[in-house]
C-alpha positions as CSV (number, residue, x, y, z in Angstrom):
1,M,-29.0,19.4,-4.3
2,S,-25.7,19.8,-6.2
3,T,-23.8,16.6,-6.7
4,G,-20.7,17.7,-8.7
5,L,-17.1,16.8,-7.6
6,W,-16.9,19.8,-5.4
7,A,-20.5,19.8,-3.9
8,P,-19.4,17.7,-0.8
9,L,-17.3,20.7,0.3
10,G,-20.4,22.5,0.9
11,T,-20.8,20.4,4.1
12,P,-18.9,22.1,7.0
13,D,-18.0,18.8,8.6
14,Y,-16.9,16.9,5.5
15,R,-14.7,20.2,4.4
16,R,-13.3,19.8,7.5
17,L,-12.5,16.2,7.4
18,W,-11.2,16.8,3.8
19,L,-9.0,19.7,4.5
20,G,-7.2,17.5,7.4
21,Q,-6.6,14.4,5.1
22,T,-5.2,16.6,2.3
23,V,-2.5,17.9,4.5
24,S,-2.1,14.4,6.3
25,V,-1.3,12.7,2.8
26,I,1.4,15.4,1.8
27,G,3.0,14.7,5.1
28,D,2.7,11.0,4.4
29,K,4.3,11.1,1.0
30,I,7.2,13.0,2.1
31,D,7.7,10.4,5.0
32,Q,7.6,7.9,2.5
33,I,10.4,9.2,0.2
34,A,12.3,9.8,3.4
35,L,12.0,6.2,4.9
36,G,12.8,4.9,1.3
37,I,16.0,6.8,1.3
38,L,16.8,5.9,5.1
39,V,16.3,2.1,4.3
40,F,18.0,2.0,0.8
41,E,21.2,4.2,2.3
42,A,21.4,1.9,5.5
43,T,21.2,-1.6,3.6
44,G,21.6,-0.7,-0.2
45,S,19.3,-3.9,-0.6
46,G,16.2,-3.8,-3.0
47,L,15.2,-6.6,-0.6
48,Q,15.1,-4.5,2.4
49,M,12.8,-2.1,0.4
50,G,10.4,-5.0,-0.2
51,I,10.3,-5.9,3.3
52,M,9.1,-2.2,4.1
53,L,6.2,-2.3,1.8
54,A,5.3,-5.8,3.3
55,I,5.5,-4.2,6.7
56,S,2.9,-1.7,5.8
57,M,0.5,-4.2,4.4
58,L,0.9,-6.9,7.0
59,P,-1.3,-5.5,9.7
60,A,-4.1,-5.0,7.6
61,A,-4.1,-8.6,6.1
62,L,-4.0,-10.1,9.6
63,F,-5.9,-7.8,12.0
64,G,-8.0,-5.5,9.8
65,M,-11.6,-7.2,10.6
66,L,-10.6,-6.9,14.4
67,A,-10.0,-3.3,13.5
68,G,-13.3,-2.8,11.8
69,A,-15.1,-4.4,14.9
70,Y,-13.7,-1.8,17.2
71,V,-14.3,1.1,14.7
72,D,-17.9,-0.1,14.6
73,R,-17.8,0.0,18.6
74,W,-16.1,3.5,19.2
75,D,-17.1,7.2,18.2
76,R,-15.6,7.3,15.0
77,R,-14.5,11.2,15.2
78,R,-12.9,10.1,18.5
79,T,-11.2,7.2,17.0
80,M,-9.6,9.2,14.0
81,I,-8.4,11.9,16.4
82,A,-6.7,9.3,18.7
83,A,-5.1,7.4,15.6
84,D,-3.7,10.6,14.4
85,V,-2.1,11.7,17.7
86,V,-0.6,8.4,18.1
87,R,0.9,8.3,14.5
88,A,2.3,11.7,15.1
89,G,4.2,10.5,18.2
90,L,5.3,7.1,16.5
91,V,6.5,9.1,13.5
92,L,8.5,11.9,15.8
93,S,10.3,8.8,17.3
94,V,11.9,7.9,14.2
95,P,14.8,10.2,13.9
96,F,15.9,9.0,17.2
97,A,15.2,5.3,16.5
98,I,17.6,5.8,13.5
99,D,20.4,5.9,15.9
100,V,19.6,2.6,17.6
101,G,19.2,0.6,14.7
102,L,17.1,-0.1,11.4
103,W,15.1,-3.0,13.5
104,L,13.6,-0.2,15.4
105,V,12.4,1.7,12.4
106,Y,10.6,-1.3,11.3
107,L,9.0,-1.9,14.4
108,I,7.9,1.8,14.4
109,A,6.4,1.4,10.8
110,L,4.6,-1.7,11.7
111,A,3.3,0.4,14.7
112,V,2.1,3.2,12.5
113,A,0.5,0.8,9.7
114,T,-1.3,-0.9,12.8
115,V,-2.9,2.5,13.9
116,S,-3.6,3.3,10.4
117,L,-6.4,0.2,10.7
118,F,-8.5,2.0,12.8
119,F,-8.3,5.7,10.9
120,E,-9.3,4.5,7.5
121,P,-12.6,2.2,8.1
122,A,-13.7,5.2,10.7
123,K,-13.0,8.0,8.0
124,L,-15.0,5.9,5.2
125,S,-17.7,5.0,7.8
126,L,-18.0,8.7,8.8
127,I,-18.2,10.0,5.1
128,P,-22.0,8.8,4.3
129,D,-23.2,10.4,7.6
130,L,-21.5,13.6,6.8
131,V,-22.6,13.9,2.9
132,G,-25.6,11.6,2.6
133,S,-26.3,9.2,-0.3
134,E,-26.9,12.0,-2.8
135,R,-23.2,13.1,-2.8
136,L,-21.3,9.7,-1.7
137,M,-20.0,9.2,-5.1
138,A,-18.7,12.8,-5.5
139,A,-17.4,12.6,-1.6
140,N,-15.2,9.4,-2.7
141,S,-14.3,11.0,-5.9
142,L,-13.0,14.1,-4.3
143,D,-11.2,11.8,-1.7
144,S,-9.3,10.0,-4.5
145,V,-8.6,13.4,-6.0
146,S,-7.0,15.2,-3.2
147,S,-5.0,12.1,-2.3
148,S,-3.6,12.0,-5.8
149,A,-2.9,15.8,-5.7
150,S,-1.4,16.0,-2.4
151,E,0.7,12.7,-3.3
152,L,2.3,14.8,-6.1
153,L,2.7,17.6,-4.2
154,G,4.5,15.5,-1.7
155,L,6.6,14.2,-4.3
156,A,7.2,17.7,-5.3
157,F,8.6,18.6,-2.0
158,A,10.1,15.6,-0.8
159,G,13.1,15.3,-3.0
160,G,14.3,19.0,-2.4
161,L,13.7,19.0,1.4
162,V,15.5,15.7,2.0
163,A,18.4,16.9,0.0
164,A,18.5,20.2,1.3
165,M,17.7,19.4,5.3
166,G,18.0,15.6,5.6
167,Y,15.5,12.9,5.8
168,R,15.1,13.6,9.5
169,V,13.3,16.6,8.8
170,A,10.8,14.6,7.0
171,F,9.6,12.7,9.8
172,F,9.1,15.8,11.9
173,I,6.8,17.4,8.9
174,D,4.8,14.2,8.7
175,A,4.0,14.4,12.5
176,A,2.9,17.8,12.3
177,T,0.4,16.9,9.5
178,Y,-1.0,14.1,11.4
179,L,-1.6,16.7,14.4
180,L,-3.0,19.4,12.0
181,S,-5.5,16.6,10.8
182,A,-6.3,15.7,14.4
183,V,-7.4,19.7,14.6
184,F,-9.5,19.6,11.8
185,I,-11.3,16.7,12.8
186,L,-11.6,17.7,16.3
187,T,-13.8,20.7,14.9
188,I,-16.4,18.2,13.1
189,A,-19.7,18.9,14.9
190,Y,-21.3,15.4,13.7
191,R,-21.2,12.8,16.4
192,T,-21.8,9.1,15.9
193,Q,-23.5,7.1,18.4
194,P,-21.0,4.3,19.8
195,R,-22.9,1.1,21.0
196,E,-20.5,0.8,24.0
197,R,-18.5,3.6,25.5
198,R,-16.4,1.2,27.8
199,G,-13.8,-1.2,26.6
200,A,-14.8,-4.8,25.6
201,S,-12.9,-7.9,26.0
202,W,-10.9,-9.2,23.2
203,R,-13.2,-12.3,23.1
204,D,-16.4,-9.9,22.4
205,V,-14.4,-8.0,19.6
206,L,-13.4,-11.3,18.0
207,R,-16.9,-12.3,18.1
208,E,-18.1,-9.2,16.5
209,A,-15.3,-9.4,13.8
210,T,-16.6,-13.0,13.2
211,A,-20.4,-11.5,13.1
212,G,-19.0,-8.9,10.3
213,V,-17.9,-11.9,8.3
214,R,-21.2,-13.8,8.6
215,Y,-23.0,-10.7,7.6
216,I,-20.9,-10.1,4.6
217,A,-21.4,-13.6,3.7
218,D,-25.2,-13.2,4.0
219,E,-25.6,-9.9,2.5
220,P,-25.6,-10.9,-1.5
221,V,-24.3,-7.5,-2.6
222,L,-21.3,-7.4,-0.4
223,R,-20.2,-11.1,-0.7
224,D,-20.3,-10.8,-4.6
225,L,-18.9,-7.6,-4.8
226,L,-16.0,-8.7,-2.4
227,V,-15.3,-11.7,-4.7
228,V,-15.2,-9.8,-7.6
229,Y,-12.8,-7.3,-5.7
230,A,-10.5,-10.0,-4.6
231,A,-9.9,-11.5,-7.9
232,A,-9.6,-8.1,-9.6
233,M,-7.2,-6.8,-7.0
234,T,-4.7,-9.7,-7.7
235,G,-4.5,-8.2,-11.1
236,V,-4.3,-4.4,-10.5
237,A,-1.6,-5.1,-7.8
238,A,0.3,-6.9,-10.3
239,S,-0.2,-4.0,-12.6
240,V,2.4,-2.4,-10.1
241,T,5.3,-4.9,-10.5
242,F,4.8,-4.8,-14.1
243,I,5.6,-1.0,-14.3
244,Y,8.9,-1.6,-12.8
245,V,9.8,-4.5,-15.1
246,L,8.7,-2.6,-18.3
247,A,10.4,0.4,-17.5
248,L,13.7,-0.9,-15.9
249,D,14.1,-4.3,-17.8
250,R,12.3,-4.2,-21.1
251,F,12.9,-0.7,-22.2
252,S,16.0,-0.2,-20.1
253,A,14.6,3.5,-19.3
254,G,16.1,3.6,-16.0
255,A,14.4,6.4,-13.3
256,P,13.4,8.8,-15.5
257,G,11.2,6.0,-17.6
258,L,9.8,4.7,-14.5
259,A,9.0,8.4,-13.2
260,S,7.3,9.0,-16.6
261,L,5.0,6.1,-16.2
262,D,4.4,6.8,-12.6
263,A,3.3,10.4,-13.4
264,A,1.2,9.3,-16.3
265,I,-0.9,6.8,-14.2
266,T,-1.3,9.3,-11.4
267,V,-2.6,12.2,-13.8
268,G,-4.8,9.5,-15.1
269,L,-6.1,8.9,-11.6
270,L,-6.4,12.5,-11.2
271,V,-8.8,12.8,-14.4
272,G,-10.5,9.7,-13.7
273,S,-11.6,11.0,-10.3
274,F,-13.1,14.1,-11.6
275,A,-15.0,12.1,-14.2
276,V,-16.5,9.3,-12.1
277,A,-17.9,11.8,-9.8
278,R,-20.4,12.5,-12.4
279,S,-21.6,9.1,-11.9
280,E,-24.8,7.9,-10.2
281,L,-24.8,5.8,-7.4
282,S,-27.6,3.5,-8.8
283,R,-25.3,2.9,-11.6
284,A,-22.0,2.1,-9.5
285,S,-21.9,-1.6,-9.9
286,R,-22.3,-1.4,-13.7
287,T,-19.5,1.5,-13.9
288,L,-17.2,-0.5,-11.6
289,L,-17.2,-3.8,-13.7
290,L,-17.1,-1.7,-17.3
291,G,-14.0,-0.1,-15.5
292,L,-12.6,-3.5,-14.9
293,L,-13.1,-4.5,-18.4
294,V,-11.4,-1.4,-19.8
295,F,-8.6,-1.9,-17.5
296,A,-7.9,-5.4,-18.5
297,S,-8.2,-4.8,-22.3
298,L,-5.7,-1.5,-21.9
299,F,-3.5,-4.0,-20.4
300,V,-3.7,-6.4,-23.3
301,V,-2.5,-3.4,-25.3
302,V,0.4,-2.6,-22.7
303,A,1.9,-6.1,-23.3
304,F,2.5,-5.4,-26.8
305,A,3.6,-1.8,-26.7
306,P,6.7,-1.1,-28.6
307,S,8.3,1.6,-27.0
308,L,8.4,3.3,-23.6
309,V,6.5,6.3,-25.4
310,S,3.8,4.6,-26.4
311,L,3.0,3.4,-22.9
312,I,2.6,6.9,-21.5
313,P,-0.8,7.4,-23.0
314,L,-1.8,3.9,-22.2
315,F,-1.1,4.5,-18.5
316,F,-3.0,7.3,-18.3
317,L,-5.9,5.9,-19.5
318,L,-5.2,3.0,-16.9
319,G,-5.2,5.5,-14.1
320,I,-8.8,6.7,-15.5
321,A,-10.0,3.2,-15.5
322,N,-8.7,2.4,-12.1
323,M,-10.9,5.4,-10.7
324,Y,-14.0,3.9,-12.5
325,F,-13.2,0.6,-10.2
326,Y,-12.0,2.3,-7.0
327,V,-14.6,4.9,-6.3
328,P,-17.7,3.0,-6.9
329,M,-16.4,0.0,-4.9
330,A,-16.1,2.0,-1.9
331,A,-19.5,3.9,-2.4
332,I,-21.4,0.3,-2.9
333,V,-20.0,-0.9,0.5
334,Q,-20.7,2.5,2.2
335,S,-24.3,2.4,0.9
336,V,-25.2,-1.2,1.4
337,A,-23.8,-2.1,4.7
338,V,-26.0,-1.1,7.7
339,P,-24.5,1.6,9.7
340,E,-23.6,-0.8,12.7
341,M,-21.6,-3.0,10.3
342,R,-20.1,-0.3,8.0
343,G,-16.8,-0.3,9.6
344,R,-16.4,-4.4,9.6
345,A,-17.4,-4.2,5.8
346,L,-14.9,-1.6,4.7
347,A,-12.3,-3.3,7.2
348,A,-13.2,-6.6,4.9
349,K,-12.3,-4.3,1.7
350,Q,-9.0,-3.2,3.3
351,V,-8.0,-6.8,4.4
352,L,-8.7,-8.0,0.9
353,S,-6.8,-5.2,-0.6
354,R,-3.7,-5.6,1.3
355,A,-3.5,-9.4,1.4
356,L,-4.4,-9.9,-2.5
357,S,-1.9,-6.9,-3.2
358,V,0.9,-9.0,-1.9
359,V,-0.4,-12.1,-3.8
360,G,-0.3,-9.7,-7.0
361,F,3.1,-8.3,-6.5
362,V,4.7,-11.7,-5.5
363,G,2.6,-13.5,-8.2
364,A,3.6,-11.2,-11.0
365,G,7.3,-11.1,-10.1
366,F,7.4,-14.9,-10.3
367,L,5.7,-15.1,-13.5
368,V,7.8,-12.6,-15.2
369,E,10.6,-14.8,-14.3
370,Q,9.0,-18.2,-15.5
371,L,7.2,-16.9,-18.6
372,G,8.2,-13.3,-19.5
373,I,6.5,-10.1,-19.1
374,T,4.3,-10.4,-22.1
375,E,2.6,-13.5,-20.9
376,S,2.4,-12.5,-17.5
377,I,0.4,-9.3,-18.5
378,L,-2.0,-11.2,-20.5
379,I,-2.6,-13.7,-17.7
380,F,-3.2,-11.3,-15.1
381,S,-5.4,-9.1,-17.7
382,G,-7.4,-12.2,-17.9
383,I,-7.8,-12.6,-14.2
384,V,-9.3,-9.0,-14.2
385,A,-11.4,-9.2,-17.1
386,A,-13.1,-12.8,-15.5
387,A,-13.6,-11.3,-12.4
388,A,-15.5,-8.4,-14.2
389,L,-17.5,-10.9,-16.3
390,V,-18.4,-13.0,-13.2
391,G,-19.5,-10.0,-11.5
392,F,-22.1,-9.3,-14.5
393,T,-23.5,-12.7,-14.1
394,R,-24.6,-12.0,-10.6
395,P,-28.3,-10.6,-10.3
396,H,-27.6,-8.9,-7.0
397,L,-24.6,-7.2,-7.8
398,R,-25.7,-6.1,-11.2
399,A,-28.8,-4.4,-9.5
400,A,-26.7,-2.6,-6.8
């Protein structure tokens, strides 16, 4: 059986899921740019932009495990279709909410982020059922490739589209891509077998979310993996803050400089997605830990970079290293967690990602103000390296 990057597309059901997501991510990126322009034009405040970012992460940090418990109860295909349709309706309401007030736009953004909690674990839980273990690494890599490429396309279209037609049109386009995604998912023939077709009380769901936490704590591979992931995500998230500080403060390169670093890391993500697709699932944990060590080492070099130009190849390499961390991480959770717990295990990963990203964003900004950019980068590089080294000491994780 072929296991190259494009091999999963030979599975008709996965191909339908992939096509829907590729289109939807383009719409999401156009929406993101339009929403940023809307908030900044309305407030002129960088703080308000930060609040919008926090709103997008808050639901996952607070309710991710509960969403995972519901995902494990429901048919995953229907869950994704319902999430896409609801998100389309919410996004369609944004152009009208603008006239009411920015508070309503924030509320809708919060609602969209909350509904998305159900879509992502359902999608990641369904992928192993569609492609099998032999093509799981390739499928996750292809998912990353298409997401990065779609974001680049969304960025390319967003500026001209918003300038020519206004930001309101962007929300109609995003809603249309959600509906198109729902149509593609509707044609998936595979059906999961939900444990309960009827609703459950919130106590039942809370009990199952708690059971998911206990399952992760008792499963040594997942437990050790998520501990490493939590520490590493703090440092990886901090790197986003450092990009802004390096481009706009240290090298005073303005928006073009920021865009060049963003483009470099995005291209690196694409290249890394292609490269890691050739990795074997049996070596996923070692690939992940080595990816973290390379990421930390590269950021040490970044701390002493003499110019913005010298940062561009470094950020390209950081993008590649990031994929050697992200793709194996998802594959290990998907393959180790039993099917009835897979949604909750993936939700736990999502909770840690969002919560620790906030810690990384804020912590990096605080340290930069207190210690300076070089010292702050070295501290967070040390955290990422320490996480990888701890992972190498855990026998269950090394063997995964």
